[in-house]
Every structure is written in C-alpha cells, then in structure tokens.
mmCIF file as Biopython writes it, N, C-alpha, C and O atoms, coordinates in Angstrom:
data_model
#
loop_
_atom_site.group_PDB
_atom_site.id
_atom_site.type_symbol
_atom_site.label_atom_id
_atom_site.label_alt_id
_atom_site.label_comp_id
_atom_site.label_asym_id
_atom_site.label_entity_id
_atom_site.label_seq_id
_atom_site.pdbx_PDB_ins_code
_atom_site.Cartn_x
_atom_site.Cartn_y
_atom_site.Cartn_z
_atom_site.occupancy
_atom_site.B_iso_or_equiv
_atom_site.auth_seq_id
_atom_site.auth_asym_id
_atom_site.pdbx_PDB_model_num
ATOM 1   N N  . MET A ? 1  ? 29.287  40.811  -12.485 1.0 0.0 1  A 1 
ATOM 2   C CA . MET A ? 1  ? 30.371  39.934  -12.887 1.0 0.0 1  A 1 
ATOM 3   C C  . MET A ? 1  ? 30.986  39.226  -11.677 1.0 0.0 1  A 1 
ATOM 4   O O  . MET A ? 1  ? 31.421  38.079  -11.786 1.0 0.0 1  A 1 
ATOM 5   N N  . THR A ? 2  ? 31.024  39.895  -10.537 1.0 0.0 2  A 1 
ATOM 6   C CA . THR A ? 2  ? 31.603  39.263  -9.350  1.0 0.0 2  A 1 
ATOM 7   C C  . THR A ? 2  ? 30.730  38.113  -8.859  1.0 0.0 2  A 1 
ATOM 8   O O  . THR A ? 2  ? 31.242  37.136  -8.314  1.0 0.0 2  A 1 
ATOM 9   N N  . ARG A ? 3  ? 29.422  38.222  -9.048  1.0 0.0 3  A 1 
ATOM 10  C CA . ARG A ? 3  ? 28.529  37.130  -8.633  1.0 0.0 3  A 1 
ATOM 11  C C  . ARG A ? 3  ? 28.787  35.890  -9.486  1.0 0.0 3  A 1 
ATOM 12  O O  . ARG A ? 3  ? 28.789  34.771  -8.974  1.0 0.0 3  A 1 
ATOM 13  N N  . LEU A ? 4  ? 29.005  36.091  -10.781 1.0 0.0 4  A 1 
ATOM 14  C CA . LEU A ? 4  ? 29.278  34.973  -11.671 1.0 0.0 4  A 1 
ATOM 15  C C  . LEU A ? 4  ? 30.618  34.325  -11.324 1.0 0.0 4  A 1 
ATOM 16  O O  . LEU A ? 4  ? 30.721  33.099  -11.293 1.0 0.0 4  A 1 
ATOM 17  N N  . THR A ? 5  ? 31.614  35.116  -11.071 1.0 0.0 5  A 1 
ATOM 18  C CA . THR A ? 5  ? 32.929  34.589  -10.703 1.0 0.0 5  A 1 
ATOM 19  C C  . THR A ? 5  ? 32.858  33.816  -9.399  1.0 0.0 5  A 1 
ATOM 20  O O  . THR A ? 5  ? 33.441  32.740  -9.273  1.0 0.0 5  A 1 
ATOM 21  N N  . ARG A ? 6  ? 32.146  34.366  -8.435  1.0 0.0 6  A 1 
ATOM 22  C CA . ARG A ? 6  ? 31.991  33.695  -7.143  1.0 0.0 6  A 1 
ATOM 23  C C  . ARG A ? 6  ? 31.241  32.372  -7.313  1.0 0.0 6  A 1 
ATOM 24  O O  . ARG A ? 6  ? 31.610  31.357  -6.722  1.0 0.0 6  A 1 
ATOM 25  N N  . TYR A ? 7  ? 30.182  32.396  -8.129  1.0 0.0 7  A 1 
ATOM 26  C CA . TYR A ? 7  ? 29.414  31.177  -8.373  1.0 0.0 7  A 1 
ATOM 27  C C  . TYR A ? 7  ? 30.299  30.107  -9.012  1.0 0.0 7  A 1 
ATOM 28  O O  . TYR A ? 7  ? 30.308  28.964  -8.556  1.0 0.0 7  A 1 
ATOM 29  N N  . LEU A ? 8  ? 31.032  30.461  -10.047 1.0 0.0 8  A 1 
ATOM 30  C CA . LEU A ? 8  ? 31.894  29.497  -10.728 1.0 0.0 8  A 1 
ATOM 31  C C  . LEU A ? 8  ? 32.997  28.975  -9.807  1.0 0.0 8  A 1 
ATOM 32  O O  . LEU A ? 8  ? 33.358  27.801  -9.886  1.0 0.0 8  A 1 
ATOM 33  N N  . THR A ? 9  ? 33.525  29.814  -8.953  1.0 0.0 9  A 1 
ATOM 34  C CA . THR A ? 9  ? 34.541  29.388  -7.994  1.0 0.0 9  A 1 
ATOM 35  C C  . THR A ? 9  ? 33.963  28.382  -7.015  1.0 0.0 9  A 1 
ATOM 36  O O  . THR A ? 9  ? 34.601  27.377  -6.702  1.0 0.0 9  A 1 
ATOM 37  N N  . GLU A ? 10 ? 32.751  28.651  -6.527  1.0 0.0 10 A 1 
ATOM 38  C CA . GLU A ? 10 ? 32.104  27.718  -5.601  1.0 0.0 10 A 1 
ATOM 39  C C  . GLU A ? 10 ? 31.752  26.399  -6.281  1.0 0.0 10 A 1 
ATOM 40  O O  . GLU A ? 10 ? 31.868  25.335  -5.672  1.0 0.0 10 A 1 
ATOM 41  N N  . VAL A ? 11 ? 31.324  26.465  -7.537  1.0 0.0 11 A 1 
ATOM 42  C CA . VAL A ? 11 ? 31.013  25.240  -8.277  1.0 0.0 11 A 1 
ATOM 43  C C  . VAL A ? 11 ? 32.266  24.391  -8.429  1.0 0.0 11 A 1 
ATOM 44  O O  . VAL A ? 11 ? 32.221  23.181  -8.209  1.0 0.0 11 A 1 
ATOM 45  N N  . MET A ? 12 ? 33.365  24.999  -8.794  1.0 0.0 12 A 1 
ATOM 46  C CA . MET A ? 12 ? 34.626  24.259  -8.955  1.0 0.0 12 A 1 
ATOM 47  C C  . MET A ? 12 ? 35.067  23.647  -7.629  1.0 0.0 12 A 1 
ATOM 48  O O  . MET A ? 12 ? 35.560  22.520  -7.605  1.0 0.0 12 A 1 
ATOM 49  N N  . ALA A ? 13 ? 34.898  24.368  -6.539  1.0 0.0 13 A 1 
ATOM 50  C CA . ALA A ? 13 ? 35.273  23.847  -5.224  1.0 0.0 13 A 1 
ATOM 51  C C  . ALA A ? 13 ? 34.421  22.636  -4.865  1.0 0.0 13 A 1 
ATOM 52  O O  . ALA A ? 13 ? 34.937  21.657  -4.326  1.0 0.0 13 A 1 
ATOM 53  N N  . GLU A ? 14 ? 33.125  22.689  -5.156  1.0 0.0 14 A 1 
ATOM 54  C CA . GLU A ? 14 ? 32.242  21.560  -4.852  1.0 0.0 14 A 1 
ATOM 55  C C  . GLU A ? 14 ? 32.552  20.361  -5.741  1.0 0.0 14 A 1 
ATOM 56  O O  . GLU A ? 14 ? 32.494  19.221  -5.280  1.0 0.0 14 A 1 
ATOM 57  N N  . LEU A ? 15 ? 32.880  20.602  -7.006  1.0 0.0 15 A 1 
ATOM 58  C CA . LEU A ? 15 ? 33.215  19.500  -7.910  1.0 0.0 15 A 1 
ATOM 59  C C  . LEU A ? 15 ? 34.496  18.794  -7.479  1.0 0.0 15 A 1 
ATOM 60  O O  . LEU A ? 15 ? 34.635  17.589  -7.688  1.0 0.0 15 A 1 
ATOM 61  N N  . LYS A ? 16 ? 35.409  19.509  -6.896  1.0 0.0 16 A 1 
ATOM 62  C CA . LYS A ? 16 ? 36.640  18.884  -6.402  1.0 0.0 16 A 1 
ATOM 63  C C  . LYS A ? 16 ? 36.371  17.992  -5.193  1.0 0.0 16 A 1 
ATOM 64  O O  . LYS A ? 16 ? 37.110  17.038  -4.950  1.0 0.0 16 A 1 
ATOM 65  N N  . LYS A ? 17 ? 35.313  18.296  -4.431  1.0 0.0 17 A 1 
ATOM 66  C CA . LYS A ? 17 ? 34.953  17.486  -3.268  1.0 0.0 17 A 1 
ATOM 67  C C  . LYS A ? 17 ? 34.227  16.203  -3.662  1.0 0.0 17 A 1 
ATOM 68  O O  . LYS A ? 17 ? 34.208  15.231  -2.907  1.0 0.0 17 A 1 
ATOM 69  N N  . ALA A ? 18 ? 33.634  16.211  -4.850  1.0 0.0 18 A 1 
ATOM 70  C CA . ALA A ? 18 ? 32.801  15.082  -5.280  1.0 0.0 18 A 1 
ATOM 71  C C  . ALA A ? 18 ? 33.656  13.848  -5.553  1.0 0.0 18 A 1 
ATOM 72  O O  . ALA A ? 18 ? 34.826  13.947  -5.924  1.0 0.0 18 A 1 
ATOM 73  N N  . THR A ? 19 ? 33.040  12.686  -5.359  1.0 0.0 19 A 1 
ATOM 74  C CA . THR A ? 19 ? 33.694  11.437  -5.751  1.0 0.0 19 A 1 
ATOM 75  C C  . THR A ? 19 ? 33.134  11.046  -7.105  1.0 0.0 19 A 1 
ATOM 76  O O  . THR A ? 19 ? 31.921  11.065  -7.312  1.0 0.0 19 A 1 
ATOM 77  N N  . TRP A ? 20 ? 34.006  10.697  -8.016  1.0 0.0 20 A 1 
ATOM 78  C CA . TRP A ? 20 ? 33.601  10.368  -9.368  1.0 0.0 20 A 1 
ATOM 79  C C  . TRP A ? 20 ? 33.629  8.866   -9.552  1.0 0.0 20 A 1 
ATOM 80  O O  . TRP A ? 20 ? 34.450  8.189   -8.933  1.0 0.0 20 A 1 
ATOM 81  N N  . PRO A ? 21 ? 32.740  8.316   -10.400 1.0 0.0 21 A 1 
ATOM 82  C CA . PRO A ? 21 ? 32.639  6.860   -10.548 1.0 0.0 21 A 1 
ATOM 83  C C  . PRO A ? 21 ? 33.709  6.265   -11.459 1.0 0.0 21 A 1 
ATOM 84  O O  . PRO A ? 21 ? 33.454  5.258   -12.120 1.0 0.0 21 A 1 
ATOM 85  N N  . TRP A ? 22 ? 34.868  6.846   -11.508 1.0 0.0 22 A 1 
ATOM 86  C CA . TRP A ? 22 ? 35.967  6.266   -12.265 1.0 0.0 22 A 1 
ATOM 87  C C  . TRP A ? 22 ? 37.288  6.673   -11.636 1.0 0.0 22 A 1 
ATOM 88  O O  . TRP A ? 22 ? 37.379  7.661   -10.908 1.0 0.0 22 A 1 
ATOM 89  N N  . ASP A ? 23 ? 38.285  5.899   -11.931 1.0 0.0 23 A 1 
ATOM 90  C CA . ASP A ? 23 ? 39.614  6.152   -11.396 1.0 0.0 23 A 1 
ATOM 91  C C  . ASP A ? 23 ? 40.409  6.933   -12.439 1.0 0.0 23 A 1 
ATOM 92  O O  . ASP A ? 23 ? 40.665  6.405   -13.521 1.0 0.0 23 A 1 
ATOM 93  N N  . PRO A ? 24 ? 40.805  8.162   -12.154 1.0 0.0 24 A 1 
ATOM 94  C CA . PRO A ? 24 ? 41.507  8.965   -13.159 1.0 0.0 24 A 1 
ATOM 95  C C  . PRO A ? 24 ? 42.867  8.393   -13.552 1.0 0.0 24 A 1 
ATOM 96  O O  . PRO A ? 24 ? 43.419  8.778   -14.583 1.0 0.0 24 A 1 
ATOM 97  N N  . LYS A ? 25 ? 43.417  7.478   -12.746 1.0 0.0 25 A 1 
ATOM 98  C CA . LYS A ? 25 ? 44.722  6.895   -13.063 1.0 0.0 25 A 1 
ATOM 99  C C  . LYS A ? 25 ? 44.616  5.785   -14.103 1.0 0.0 25 A 1 
ATOM 100 O O  . LYS A ? 25 ? 45.592  5.476   -14.785 1.0 0.0 25 A 1 
ATOM 101 N N  . GLU A ? 26 ? 43.438  5.187   -14.225 1.0 0.0 26 A 1 
ATOM 102 C CA . GLU A ? 26 ? 43.236  4.088   -15.167 1.0 0.0 26 A 1 
ATOM 103 C C  . GLU A ? 26 ? 43.162  4.621   -16.592 1.0 0.0 26 A 1 
ATOM 104 O O  . GLU A ? 26 ? 42.869  5.793   -16.826 1.0 0.0 26 A 1 
ATOM 105 N N  . LYS A ? 27 ? 43.437  3.727   -17.533 1.0 0.0 27 A 1 
ATOM 106 C CA . LYS A ? 27 ? 43.361  4.081   -18.952 1.0 0.0 27 A 1 
ATOM 107 C C  . LYS A ? 27 ? 42.333  3.196   -19.637 1.0 0.0 27 A 1 
ATOM 108 O O  . LYS A ? 27 ? 42.102  2.066   -19.207 1.0 0.0 27 A 1 
ATOM 109 N N  . GLY A ? 28 ? 41.726  3.689   -20.682 1.0 0.0 28 A 1 
ATOM 110 C CA . GLY A ? 28 ? 40.825  2.897   -21.502 1.0 0.0 28 A 1 
ATOM 111 C C  . GLY A ? 28 ? 39.512  2.568   -20.812 1.0 0.0 28 A 1 
ATOM 112 O O  . GLY A ? 28 ? 39.021  3.314   -19.965 1.0 0.0 28 A 1 
ATOM 113 N N  . PHE A ? 29 ? 38.954  1.412   -21.208 1.0 0.0 29 A 1 
ATOM 114 C CA . PHE A ? 29 ? 37.637  0.996   -20.722 1.0 0.0 29 A 1 
ATOM 115 C C  . PHE A ? 29 ? 37.645  0.693   -19.228 1.0 0.0 29 A 1 
ATOM 116 O O  . PHE A ? 29 ? 36.627  0.869   -18.558 1.0 0.0 29 A 1 
ATOM 117 N N  . ALA A ? 30 ? 38.771  0.244   -18.702 1.0 0.0 30 A 1 
ATOM 118 C CA . ALA A ? 30 ? 38.863  -0.077  -17.273 1.0 0.0 30 A 1 
ATOM 119 C C  . ALA A ? 30 ? 38.627  1.156   -16.406 1.0 0.0 30 A 1 
ATOM 120 O O  . ALA A ? 30 ? 38.243  1.041   -15.242 1.0 0.0 30 A 1 
ATOM 121 N N  . LYS A ? 31 ? 38.861  2.337   -16.981 1.0 0.0 31 A 1 
ATOM 122 C CA . LYS A ? 31 ? 38.668  3.579   -16.237 1.0 0.0 31 A 1 
ATOM 123 C C  . LYS A ? 31 ? 37.209  3.727   -15.780 1.0 0.0 31 A 1 
ATOM 124 O O  . LYS A ? 31 ? 36.946  4.303   -14.725 1.0 0.0 31 A 1 
ATOM 125 N N  . TYR A ? 32 ? 36.278  3.214   -16.563 1.0 0.0 32 A 1 
ATOM 126 C CA . TYR A ? 32 ? 34.859  3.396   -16.289 1.0 0.0 32 A 1 
ATOM 127 C C  . TYR A ? 32 ? 34.197  2.131   -15.751 1.0 0.0 32 A 1 
ATOM 128 O O  . TYR A ? 32 ? 32.986  1.965   -15.898 1.0 0.0 32 A 1 
ATOM 129 N N  . LYS A ? 33 ? 34.966  1.235   -15.131 1.0 0.0 33 A 1 
ATOM 130 C CA . LYS A ? 33 ? 34.438  -0.044  -14.659 1.0 0.0 33 A 1 
ATOM 131 C C  . LYS A ? 33 ? 33.299  0.147   -13.660 1.0 0.0 33 A 1 
ATOM 132 O O  . LYS A ? 33 ? 32.251  -0.483  -13.806 1.0 0.0 33 A 1 
ATOM 133 N N  . GLU A ? 34 ? 33.474  0.985   -12.666 1.0 0.0 34 A 1 
ATOM 134 C CA . GLU A ? 34 ? 32.419  1.197   -11.676 1.0 0.0 34 A 1 
ATOM 135 C C  . GLU A ? 34 ? 31.162  1.770   -12.333 1.0 0.0 34 A 1 
ATOM 136 O O  . GLU A ? 34 ? 30.045  1.380   -11.991 1.0 0.0 34 A 1 
ATOM 137 N N  . LEU A ? 35 ? 31.346  2.683   -13.263 1.0 0.0 35 A 1 
ATOM 138 C CA . LEU A ? 35 ? 30.216  3.288   -13.955 1.0 0.0 35 A 1 
ATOM 139 C C  . LEU A ? 35 ? 29.468  2.264   -14.800 1.0 0.0 35 A 1 
ATOM 140 O O  . LEU A ? 35 ? 28.238  2.226   -14.773 1.0 0.0 35 A 1 
ATOM 141 N N  . THR A ? 36 ? 30.190  1.435   -15.549 1.0 0.0 36 A 1 
ATOM 142 C CA . THR A ? 36 ? 29.529  0.427   -16.377 1.0 0.0 36 A 1 
ATOM 143 C C  . THR A ? 36 ? 28.874  -0.648  -15.517 1.0 0.0 36 A 1 
ATOM 144 O O  . THR A ? 36 ? 27.789  -1.126  -15.850 1.0 0.0 36 A 1 
ATOM 145 N N  . ASP A ? 37 ? 29.509  -1.032  -14.424 1.0 0.0 37 A 1 
ATOM 146 C CA . ASP A ? 37 ? 28.900  -2.023  -13.527 1.0 0.0 37 A 1 
ATOM 147 C C  . ASP A ? 37 ? 27.588  -1.502  -12.948 1.0 0.0 37 A 1 
ATOM 148 O O  . ASP A ? 37 ? 26.602  -2.236  -12.891 1.0 0.0 37 A 1 
ATOM 149 N N  . ALA A ? 38 ? 27.571  -0.250  -12.521 1.0 0.0 38 A 1 
ATOM 150 C CA . ALA A ? 38 ? 26.353  0.339   -11.962 1.0 0.0 38 A 1 
ATOM 151 C C  . ALA A ? 38 ? 25.270  0.448   -13.038 1.0 0.0 38 A 1 
ATOM 152 O O  . ALA A ? 38 ? 24.090  0.244   -12.751 1.0 0.0 38 A 1 
ATOM 153 N N  . THR A ? 39 ? 25.661  0.765   -14.262 1.0 0.0 39 A 1 
ATOM 154 C CA . THR A ? 39 ? 24.696  0.867   -15.358 1.0 0.0 39 A 1 
ATOM 155 C C  . THR A ? 39 ? 24.074  -0.490  -15.654 1.0 0.0 39 A 1 
ATOM 156 O O  . THR A ? 39 ? 22.869  -0.583  -15.890 1.0 0.0 39 A 1 
ATOM 157 N N  . ILE A ? 40 ? 24.880  -1.537  -15.643 1.0 0.0 40 A 1 
ATOM 158 C CA . ILE A ? 40 ? 24.364  -2.886  -15.878 1.0 0.0 40 A 1 
ATOM 159 C C  . ILE A ? 40 ? 23.382  -3.282  -14.778 1.0 0.0 40 A 1 
ATOM 160 O O  . ILE A ? 40 ? 22.339  -3.872  -15.059 1.0 0.0 40 A 1 
ATOM 161 N N  . VAL A ? 41 ? 23.707  -2.965  -13.542 1.0 0.0 41 A 1 
ATOM 162 C CA . VAL A ? 41 ? 22.803  -3.273  -12.427 1.0 0.0 41 A 1 
ATOM 163 C C  . VAL A ? 41 ? 21.465  -2.565  -12.613 1.0 0.0 41 A 1 
ATOM 164 O O  . VAL A ? 41 ? 20.415  -3.155  -12.357 1.0 0.0 41 A 1 
ATOM 165 N N  . VAL A ? 42 ? 21.488  -1.324  -13.049 1.0 0.0 42 A 1 
ATOM 166 C CA . VAL A ? 42 ? 20.250  -0.568  -13.261 1.0 0.0 42 A 1 
ATOM 167 C C  . VAL A ? 42 ? 19.434  -1.198  -14.385 1.0 0.0 42 A 1 
ATOM 168 O O  . VAL A ? 42 ? 18.218  -1.336  -14.253 1.0 0.0 42 A 1 
ATOM 169 N N  . PHE A ? 43 ? 20.077  -1.582  -15.491 1.0 0.0 43 A 1 
ATOM 170 C CA . PHE A ? 43 ? 19.342  -2.198  -16.597 1.0 0.0 43 A 1 
ATOM 171 C C  . PHE A ? 43 ? 18.729  -3.535  -16.195 1.0 0.0 43 A 1 
ATOM 172 O O  . PHE A ? 43 ? 17.590  -3.823  -16.563 1.0 0.0 43 A 1 
ATOM 173 N N  . VAL A ? 44 ? 19.455  -4.344  -15.455 1.0 0.0 44 A 1 
ATOM 174 C CA . VAL A ? 44 ? 18.916  -5.628  -15.004 1.0 0.0 44 A 1 
ATOM 175 C C  . VAL A ? 44 ? 17.730  -5.398  -14.073 1.0 0.0 44 A 1 
ATOM 176 O O  . VAL A ? 44 ? 16.718  -6.093  -14.172 1.0 0.0 44 A 1 
ATOM 177 N N  . ALA A ? 45 ? 17.848  -4.438  -13.179 1.0 0.0 45 A 1 
ATOM 178 C CA . ALA A ? 45 ? 16.741  -4.132  -12.266 1.0 0.0 45 A 1 
ATOM 179 C C  . ALA A ? 45 ? 15.517  -3.641  -13.043 1.0 0.0 45 A 1 
ATOM 180 O O  . ALA A ? 45 ? 14.387  -3.993  -12.702 1.0 0.0 45 A 1 
ATOM 181 N N  . MET A ? 46 ? 15.733  -2.836  -14.077 1.0 0.0 46 A 1 
ATOM 182 C CA . MET A ? 46 ? 14.605  -2.363  -14.888 1.0 0.0 46 A 1 
ATOM 183 C C  . MET A ? 46 ? 13.923  -3.513  -15.610 1.0 0.0 46 A 1 
ATOM 184 O O  . MET A ? 46 ? 12.695  -3.552  -15.686 1.0 0.0 46 A 1 
ATOM 185 N N  . ILE A ? 47 ? 14.695  -4.443  -16.137 1.0 0.0 47 A 1 
ATOM 186 C CA . ILE A ? 47 ? 14.117  -5.586  -16.844 1.0 0.0 47 A 1 
ATOM 187 C C  . ILE A ? 47 ? 13.319  -6.457  -15.880 1.0 0.0 47 A 1 
ATOM 188 O O  . ILE A ? 47 ? 12.205  -6.876  -16.194 1.0 0.0 47 A 1 
ATOM 189 N N  . LEU A ? 48 ? 13.888  -6.729  -14.705 1.0 0.0 48 A 1 
ATOM 190 C CA . LEU A ? 48 ? 13.174  -7.545  -13.718 1.0 0.0 48 A 1 
ATOM 191 C C  . LEU A ? 48 ? 11.890  -6.865  -13.252 1.0 0.0 48 A 1 
ATOM 192 O O  . LEU A ? 48 ? 10.846  -7.511  -13.153 1.0 0.0 48 A 1 
ATOM 193 N N  . LEU A ? 49 ? 11.959  -5.593  -12.972 1.0 0.0 49 A 1 
ATOM 194 C CA . LEU A ? 49 ? 10.783  -4.863  -12.515 1.0 0.0 49 A 1 
ATOM 195 C C  . LEU A ? 49 ? 9.710   -4.806  -13.595 1.0 0.0 49 A 1 
ATOM 196 O O  . LEU A ? 49 ? 8.527   -4.971  -13.298 1.0 0.0 49 A 1 
ATOM 197 N N  . SER A ? 50 ? 10.105  -4.574  -14.842 1.0 0.0 50 A 1 
ATOM 198 C CA . SER A ? 50 ? 9.108   -4.522  -15.916 1.0 0.0 50 A 1 
ATOM 199 C C  . SER A ? 50 ? 8.471   -5.894  -16.126 1.0 0.0 50 A 1 
ATOM 200 O O  . SER A ? 50 ? 7.277   -5.980  -16.412 1.0 0.0 50 A 1 
ATOM 201 N N  . GLY A ? 51 ? 9.248   -6.963  -15.988 1.0 0.0 51 A 1 
ATOM 202 C CA . GLY A ? 51 ? 8.673   -8.306  -16.091 1.0 0.0 51 A 1 
ATOM 203 C C  . GLY A ? 51 ? 7.701   -8.577  -14.969 1.0 0.0 51 A 1 
ATOM 204 O O  . GLY A ? 51 ? 6.633   -9.146  -15.200 1.0 0.0 51 A 1 
ATOM 205 N N  . PHE A ? 52 ? 8.045   -8.184  -13.762 1.0 0.0 52 A 1 
ATOM 206 C CA . PHE A ? 52 ? 7.176   -8.356  -12.596 1.0 0.0 52 A 1 
ATOM 207 C C  . PHE A ? 52 ? 5.866   -7.600  -12.781 1.0 0.0 52 A 1 
ATOM 208 O O  . PHE A ? 52 ? 4.790   -8.163  -12.577 1.0 0.0 52 A 1 
ATOM 209 N N  . VAL A ? 53 ? 5.948   -6.341  -13.162 1.0 0.0 53 A 1 
ATOM 210 C CA . VAL A ? 53 ? 4.753   -5.522  -13.361 1.0 0.0 53 A 1 
ATOM 211 C C  . VAL A ? 53 ? 3.930   -6.066  -14.525 1.0 0.0 53 A 1 
ATOM 212 O O  . VAL A ? 53 ? 2.705   -6.145  -14.432 1.0 0.0 53 A 1 
ATOM 213 N N  . GLY A ? 54 ? 4.589   -6.439  -15.615 1.0 0.0 54 A 1 
ATOM 214 C CA . GLY A ? 54 ? 3.869   -6.972  -16.772 1.0 0.0 54 A 1 
ATOM 215 C C  . GLY A ? 54 ? 3.149   -8.269  -16.445 1.0 0.0 54 A 1 
ATOM 216 O O  . GLY A ? 54 ? 2.008   -8.464  -16.863 1.0 0.0 54 A 1 
ATOM 217 N N  . PHE A ? 55 ? 3.798   -9.156  -15.706 1.0 0.0 55 A 1 
ATOM 218 C CA . PHE A ? 55 ? 3.170   -10.420 -15.332 1.0 0.0 55 A 1 
ATOM 219 C C  . PHE A ? 55 ? 1.924   -10.188 -14.492 1.0 0.0 55 A 1 
ATOM 220 O O  . PHE A ? 55 ? 0.873   -10.761 -14.780 1.0 0.0 55 A 1 
ATOM 221 N N  . PHE A ? 56 ? 2.021   -9.356  -13.456 1.0 0.0 56 A 1 
ATOM 222 C CA . PHE A ? 56 ? 0.868   -9.128  -12.599 1.0 0.0 56 A 1 
ATOM 223 C C  . PHE A ? 56 ? -0.228  -8.332  -13.299 1.0 0.0 56 A 1 
ATOM 224 O O  . PHE A ? 56 ? -1.408  -8.511  -12.998 1.0 0.0 56 A 1 
ATOM 225 N N  . ASP A ? 57 ? 0.142   -7.466  -14.217 1.0 0.0 57 A 1 
ATOM 226 C CA . ASP A ? 57 ? -0.862  -6.759  -15.006 1.0 0.0 57 A 1 
ATOM 227 C C  . ASP A ? 57 ? -1.654  -7.759  -15.835 1.0 0.0 57 A 1 
ATOM 228 O O  . ASP A ? 57 ? -2.884  -7.720  -15.858 1.0 0.0 57 A 1 
ATOM 229 N N  . PHE A ? 58 ? -0.950  -8.650  -16.513 1.0 0.0 58 A 1 
ATOM 230 C CA . PHE A ? 58 ? -1.604  -9.665  -17.330 1.0 0.0 58 A 1 
ATOM 231 C C  . PHE A ? 58 ? -2.445  -10.603 -16.461 1.0 0.0 58 A 1 
ATOM 232 O O  . PHE A ? 58 ? -3.594  -10.891 -16.795 1.0 0.0 58 A 1 
ATOM 233 N N  . ALA A ? 59 ? -1.881  -11.081 -15.350 1.0 0.0 59 A 1 
ATOM 234 C CA . ALA A ? 59 ? -2.593  -12.030 -14.489 1.0 0.0 59 A 1 
ATOM 235 C C  . ALA A ? 59 ? -3.850  -11.403 -13.894 1.0 0.0 59 A 1 
ATOM 236 O O  . ALA A ? 59 ? -4.903  -12.039 -13.881 1.0 0.0 59 A 1 
ATOM 237 N N  . LEU A ? 60 ? -3.762  -10.189 -13.412 1.0 0.0 60 A 1 
ATOM 238 C CA . LEU A ? 60 ? -4.937  -9.538  -12.825 1.0 0.0 60 A 1 
ATOM 239 C C  . LEU A ? 60 ? -5.989  -9.228  -13.885 1.0 0.0 60 A 1 
ATOM 240 O O  . LEU A ? 60 ? -7.188  -9.312  -13.616 1.0 0.0 60 A 1 
ATOM 241 N N  . ARG A ? 61 ? -5.547  -8.872  -15.083 1.0 0.0 61 A 1 
ATOM 242 C CA . ARG A ? 61 ? -6.504  -8.614  -16.153 1.0 0.0 61 A 1 
ATOM 243 C C  . ARG A ? 61 ? -7.281  -9.891  -16.484 1.0 0.0 61 A 1 
ATOM 244 O O  . ARG A ? 61 ? -8.497  -9.845  -16.664 1.0 0.0 61 A 1 
ATOM 245 N N  . MET A ? 62 ? -6.586  -11.027 -16.564 1.0 0.0 62 A 1 
ATOM 246 C CA . MET A ? 62 ? -7.247  -12.302 -16.841 1.0 0.0 62 A 1 
ATOM 247 C C  . MET A ? 62 ? -8.173  -12.704 -15.692 1.0 0.0 62 A 1 
ATOM 248 O O  . MET A ? 62 ? -9.265  -13.227 -15.917 1.0 0.0 62 A 1 
ATOM 249 N N  . PHE A ? 63 ? -7.726  -12.455 -14.463 1.0 0.0 63 A 1 
ATOM 250 C CA . PHE A ? 63 ? -8.522  -12.776 -13.283 1.0 0.0 63 A 1 
ATOM 251 C C  . PHE A ? 63 ? -9.837  -11.999 -13.293 1.0 0.0 63 A 1 
ATOM 252 O O  . PHE A ? 63 ? -10.898 -12.587 -13.084 1.0 0.0 63 A 1 
ATOM 253 N N  . PHE A ? 64 ? -9.783  -10.684 -13.535 1.0 0.0 64 A 1 
ATOM 254 C CA . PHE A ? 64 ? -10.993 -9.872  -13.539 1.0 0.0 64 A 1 
ATOM 255 C C  . PHE A ? 64 ? -11.853 -10.139 -14.759 1.0 0.0 64 A 1 
ATOM 256 O O  . PHE A ? 64 ? -13.075 -10.013 -14.690 1.0 0.0 64 A 1 
ATOM 257 N N  . ARG A ? 65 ? -11.241 -10.506 -15.873 1.0 0.0 65 A 1 
ATOM 258 C CA . ARG A ? 65 ? -12.008 -10.814 -17.072 1.0 0.0 65 A 1 
ATOM 259 C C  . ARG A ? 65 ? -12.826 -12.095 -16.837 1.0 0.0 65 A 1 
ATOM 260 O O  . ARG A ? 65 ? -13.925 -12.238 -17.373 1.0 0.0 65 A 1 
ATOM 261 N N  . MET A ? 66 ? -12.290 -13.016 -16.044 1.0 0.0 66 A 1 
ATOM 262 C CA . MET A ? 66 ? -12.999 -14.248 -15.740 1.0 0.0 66 A 1 
ATOM 263 C C  . MET A ? 66 ? -14.323 -13.963 -15.017 1.0 0.0 66 A 1 
ATOM 264 O O  . MET A ? 66 ? -15.320 -14.648 -15.245 1.0 0.0 66 A 1 
ATOM 265 N N  . PHE A ? 67 ? -14.322 -12.957 -14.154 1.0 0.0 67 A 1 
ATOM 266 C CA . PHE A ? 67 ? -15.515 -12.663 -13.353 1.0 0.0 67 A 1 
ATOM 267 C C  . PHE A ? 67 ? -16.432 -11.639 -13.986 1.0 0.0 67 A 1 
ATOM 268 O O  . PHE A ? 67 ? -17.582 -11.516 -13.563 1.0 0.0 67 A 1 
ATOM 269 N N  . THR A ? 68 ? -15.980 -10.911 -14.963 1.0 0.0 68 A 1 
ATOM 270 C CA . THR A ? 68 ? -16.824 -9.855  -15.565 1.0 0.0 68 A 1 
ATOM 271 C C  . THR A ? 68 ? -17.357 -10.259 -16.923 1.0 0.0 68 A 1 
ATOM 272 O O  . THR A ? 68 ? -18.278 -9.616  -17.425 1.0 0.0 68 A 1 
ATOM 273 N N  . ALA A ? 69 ? -16.819 -11.290 -17.532 1.0 0.0 69 A 1 
ATOM 274 C CA . ALA A ? 69 ? -17.266 -11.654 -18.889 1.0 0.0 69 A 1 
ATOM 275 C C  . ALA A ? 69 ? -18.405 -12.620 -18.868 1.0 0.0 69 A 1 
ATOM 276 O O  . ALA A ? 69 ? -18.894 -13.022 -19.924 1.0 0.0 69 A 1 
#
C-alpha cells in the first residue's frame, strides 16, 4: 500500500509541474484556444501530407505504367 501511495504522490507532483494547453482562468471555449489551434494545425498538416503522398503515388504509378504496359 505504501508503494501505491508513493506512486500516486509522485504522479500528482509531476502533474503539477506540467504545463497544460489551456488557461484555467478562462471560461468557455476560449479556455481551450491553444488546444484547438494546435489541433487545427495538425489536421491541416495531415491533409497536406496526404495530398502530397497521394499525388506522387498516382504520378509514379502512371509513370511506371507507361513503361511497363
């Protein structure tokens, strides 16, 4: 039981040191502005990367099909 208590105490201490992606003083949707902004950046990057990979996959497939068919 002492190991569990010590573990939970250390976890709580580390969580207090962490920086969270929201301001606890804010209310409502504005509280999560940094989190939503970062999420939007990730989604845009995923869309751009998938378009890039998809384009080159299609282009290379057509290129090799030209020489093998």
